[in-house]
N, C-alpha and C positions, 0 to 999 in steps of 0.2 A: 297490586302486583303479587303474583304467587311467590312464596318465599323461595321455591326452588329456582325460579327464573332470576330473582334478585340475587340469589347465591351465585349462579353461573355468571351473571354480569359483573358482580363484585370481584369474583376471582379471575375473570378475564382481564380486568384492569390490573389486578395485582400481579398476575403472571407475566403480562407484557412488560410491566414496569420492572419486574425482577430480572427478566432476560436482558433488558436494555441496561440496567445498572450493573449486571455482571460483565457485560461488554465494557462498561466504563471502568470497573475494577481492574480488568485485565489491561486496559489502556494506561492505567496509572503506572504499572511496572514497565510497560514497553516504552512509555515516554521517558521514564527514569533511565532505562538502559541506554538510551541515545546519548545521554549527557554525563553519566557516571564515569569515573576513571576506569581504565581498562583492568586495573588490578583489583577492583572491588568486586567481590563475589555477588553474583545475582541473588536477590532475595525473593524467593517465591513462597516460603513458608508464611510470611506475614499476610499474604493474600488469602491463604486458606484460614489462618487464625481469625482474620477479621470477618470472614463470612459465617463463622460459627460452626463450621463443618470439619474442624481439625480432627476430631475423634473418628468420624466416619472415614476421612481420607486415610488415616493411619491404619485402618482395618484392611485396606487393600494395597497400600503403597508403602514402601520402606523409606524412601528418601523424597526430596522435593525437587526433582528434576523438572526443568521447564516444560518438557513435552507432557509429562505425567500430570502436572498441575493444570496445564491448559486443557488436557483431555477431561480431567475430573470436573473442571468448572464449566466446560462447554458441551461435551458430548456424552459423558458417562451417565447412562440411564439408571445406574444403581445409586446415583446421587439425585435425590428428589428435588434438589435446588439447582441442578445444572441448567444451562441455557436450553439444552435440548428438551429436558424434562418440562421446564416452564413453558416453552413454546408449544410443545405437544399438548399440554393440558389447556393452554390458552385456546388452541385450535379446537380441542374437543368441547370446551365450554361454548365457543362460538358456534360450533356445529349444532349443539343441543338447542340453542336459542336463536337459530339462524333467522327465524321469522321476525325476531325483535331487532335484527341488525340490518343496516343498509347492505345492498348487494356488493358495493365497493369494499365495505369493511370485511365482509366474509372473504371476498376474493383476495384481498391483500393479506389477511391472516393466513389463508391457505398457502399463498405464495411465500410467506415468511417461513412456514414449516418446510416447504420444498427447498428453500435456501439452506436451511439447517441440514437437511438430508444430503444435499449436494456437497456442503462443506465437510460432512462426515465421510462421504465417499472419496473426496479428494484429500482426506487426512490433512486438513489445513493446520492442525495443531503441531505438525512436524515441520512446517515451513519456517524459514529463517525469520521472516517478518509477516505474520498473519494478520497484521492490523487492517489491511483493506477488507478482509472478511468481516471483522468486528464492526468496522465502520459501515459496511453494507447492511448488517443486521440492525444497528442503531438507526440508520436512516429509514429502513423499512418500518420499524416500529413507530418512529416519529411521523411517518406518512399515514399510518393507521390513526394515530392521534389527530392529525390534521383533518383527515376525512371525517372523523367523529365530530370534531369541533365545528365543522362547517355544514354538517348534514343531519345531525341528530337533535330531535326536539328536547328541550330542557324539562323533562318529566322525570318520574322516579328512576327509570332505568339509567338515564344519564347520570343522575346523582350517585347511584350505586357504583357505576363504573369509575367515576371520579373519586369516590370515597376509597375504593380499592387502590387506585393509582396513587393517591396522596399518602395513604397509610403506609404503603410499600415504599414510596419514595423517601418518607421521613426516616424509616428504618434503615434504608440503604445509604442515605446521606450520613447518618450517624456511623455506620459501619465503614464507609469509605474514608471518613475522617479518622476513624480508629486505625485504619491501615497505617497512617502516619505514626501513631503511637507504637504500633508493633514494629515498624521499621527501625525506629530510633531506640527501642527498648534495649537492644544489646549494646548500644554505644551512645550513652548519654553525652559523651564528650563532643559529639558532633553538633550539638545544639548551638545555633548561632553561626555555624561555619558556612562556607559556600555550598557544601554538600546539603546542609539543612535548607538553604534557599532553593536548591534544585528540587528537593522533596516537596516543598510547599507549592512551588510553581507547577510541578507536574500534577499535584493534587487538584489545583484550581482548573487546569486544562482538562482533567478527566471529567469534571462536571460541567464543562463548557462555561466556566465562570471566570476565566482569567481576564478577559477584556473588561467585563463588567466590574470585576474587583478593582482593576487598575483605574477605571474611571471614578470609582467611589473613594478608594483609599490611597491610590498612588503606589508607593513602594510596598514590596512584600514584607509583611510583618506578621509573625505567628499569631499575636493577639487579634489582629484585624482579620486574619483568615478564619480563625475560630468564630469570631463575632459574625462574619459574613455567612458562614455555612450553618451556624446554629441559630442566631438571633435576628438576622436581617429580615425586615418586614416586607421587602419587595423582590428579593431574588427567589425565583420559582422553585429552587432546589434547597433552600434553607429549611431546617427542621421546623422553625416557627411558622414559616409561610405554609408549609405542607399541612401542619396541624390546624392552622386557621382555616384553610380551604376545606379540609376534611370535616371540621366542625360545621361549616356552612352547609356542606352536603347532608350531614346528619339532621340538621335543623329543617332543611327542605324536605327530607324524607318523612320526618315525623310531623311536619306542619308547624313546628314550634319556632315561629319567626319572631317571637316577642322577647327572646332572651331566656336565661335560666336553663333548666334541663327537664326533660320529660321521662328519661329512662337512664339506666346505669351507664350506657355507652356515651350519652351526651354529657353526663356528669364527669366521667373519667377523662374525656378529651378536653372538656372545659378546664378541669384542674391542671392538666398537663400544659395546655396552651397558656394558661395564666402564669404558671411557673416560669415559662420561657419569656413571656411578654414583659415580666418585671425583673428578669435576671440581668446581670451585668457580666461581661466577659471576665473581669477580674475575679468574680465569685466562682466562675466555672473553673478557672485555673487553680484557684486556692483549694477548691474541693478536690481537684484532680480530674484532668480531661478524660482519661480513660474511665474512671469511676463514674463521672457525670454521664458520659455516653452510654455506659453499661446500664445505668439506672433508667435512662430514657428508653433503651431497648426493652427492658423488663416491663415498663409501663405500656409500651406499644404492643407487646405481646398480650398483656392483660386487656388492652383496648380491643384487640382483634378477637379475643375470646368473648368479650361483652357484645360486640357487634354480631358475632355468630349466634350467641344465646338470645339476643334481643330480636333479631330479624329472620334467622334461618332455621332455628331448631323447633320453634313452638307453633308455627303457623301452618295452615292448610293440610295438616296431617301427612306431610311429605317428609321423608328422611333426607336430610341434606347429604350431598355427596361428601365423602371424606377427603377434604382438601388438605394438602401438606402445607405447613407454615414454615 
């Protein structure tokens, strides 16, 4: 497969996953707003801080008004990580490699872009409850995933899209968990309170993991939630699960099905996956949850660079498109 085609497929997977996860990020706060006491100030700054775009936000906005935050995360085209930017780039990648996609995948990707345009025209970020819009976007992306799962041959292109999806999902799960840290940071006295319980419950619901968590662990317990989202071997959005699946994709792409590693990207993901495979939640808490998640994000960024240098920069004499990470 040409490296430019692989690059487009890989970033198609990443951008779709990024947009879906931003919709989930926003859902965290809206779920919280339904249950928090009326006198508690809405907290939108943690949402920006957890995405890693706080400095960019502060260049254009002076405060953290709900409408401004929603616009920045959803429609602001000056934000390269906004949902609109991600979906626009996903559609452009799909257009470039249209012959490598099924007709249905292209049509639904184009429809997703039109949904975003419609949402912008209707100024949904100003609505009292814009959650139906974000739910619609999430469902459309899940529909695209479902079409791919049932119609795409498991060859190189499939594994590159899956690789992008799981690398992006691992990063965003770490960040959405970090939202909890940022929310509690100003008021550590809330730890263990009913308010703390509401935060953890909203967090689980935002990753569609509340019912699964309850079946496995029962009552809400912070240590169990961290274990569930970071180390669980079976939940599709845990960081460990995502890394394990991404490693499988890399091995299929390189043909290295016998174990070990053939290139720097396989070595990096193998080391990170092993670190999580043998970790215990108590060790994570002792290390510091925020610091542990930050370390994972740094390693995921390094992994992304290694994937780019291994597969997209040096082959076929094509210049890779400059994708934003």
